[in-house]
MIMI-173353 format. One line per 3 residues: number of its first residue (from 1); their letters; for each residue y negated, z negated, x of C-alpha. Coordinates in pm, whole numbers, always signed. Each point is the difference from the previous one (the first is absolute). Layout:
N
NUM = a = Y,Z,X | ...
//
This chain:
97
1 = mkp = +478,-4360,-4261 | -89,+342,-217 | +220,+87,-296
4 = eqi = -25,+369,+142 | +122,-151,+317 | +235,-179,-184
7 = yqd = +131,+244,-222 | +123,+268,+339 | +90,-270,+208
10 = lkd = +314,-19,-318 | +31,+382,+21 | +67,-34,+286
13 = lae = +213,-249,+39 | +188,+177,-261 | -9,+292,+234
16 = kld = +170,-224,+225 | +324,-83,-215 | +15,+388,-85
19 = vtv = -160,-61,-407 | -202,+336,-81 | -334,-100,-129
22 = seq = -178,+243,-275 | -352,-3,-174 | +118,+219,-341
25 = sfr = -233,+23,-304 | +203,-138,-295 | -253,+74,-291
28 = asg = +142,+390,-79 | +392,-95,-44 | -68,-16,-380
31 = fpv = +193,-400,+8 | -69,-293,+81 | +125,-10,+447
34 = rsg = -39,-278,+175 | -88,-95,+394 | +311,-117,+234
37 = acl = +298,+135,+233 | +331,+228,-135 | +237,+160,+248
40 = ikg = -15,+378,+36 | +267,+124,+153 | +180,-322,+162
43 = kmh = -390,-59,+83 | -214,-250,-84 | -394,+125,-143
46 = cii = -232,-222,-129 | -225,+189,-240 | -335,-184,-53
49 = drn = -259,+149,-258 | -292,+134,+166 | -256,-93,-342
52 = igl = +52,-380,+120 | -247,-205,+185 | +121,-117,+270
55 = qgk = +147,-298,-50 | +173,+103,-199 | +144,+270,+240
58 = ikv = +72,-324,+254 | +140,-202,-285 | +282,+278,+35
61 = lak = +34,+53,+277 | +89,-375,+48 | +206,-5,-236
64 = nlv = +234,+310,+73 | -10,-98,+401 | +32,-405,-12
67 = nla = +482,+12,-87 | -20,+279,+293 | +122,-222,+338
70 = hen = -365,+23,+251 | +84,-352,+105 | +43,+232,+369
73 = iyv = -354,+202,-58 | -266,-159,+97 | -222,-18,-281
76 = kpe = -359,-121,+27 | -26,-337,-128 | -255,+74,-321
79 = vrd = +250,+295,-66 | +281,-206,+9 | -183,-288,-274
82 = vil = -68,+296,-143 | +459,+121,-83 | +89,-391,+41
85 = kyd = -196,-8,-289 | +182,+149,-244 | +383,-120,+166
88 = kge = +174,-108,-218 | +312,-134,+176 | +175,+334,-95
91 = kkl = +285,+94,+256 | -218,+242,+348 | +138,+377,+11
94 = eak = +45,+161,+254 | -224,+222,+114 | +55,+327,+150
97 = a = -134,+11,+368
//
């Protein structure tokens, strides 16, 4: 599976889990900022630096989806493998569906 398709499938999964994914340019912020997840008004967001490469975007998104309960949602095996690559055995968080 092509990296572009994996990234799109990860974004689709995030949407199903009620996680907003956005790409922003961090260059103009004036201080060091990293991609990752945050809560804004009780809603989960994954904000990704648009200037990082595709593999970096996949890594950020997969690392932030791994702890959300997605076992009851169909995920392509290749995409599930990418997500599980970042599983550290932490407790899964319940996603709002």
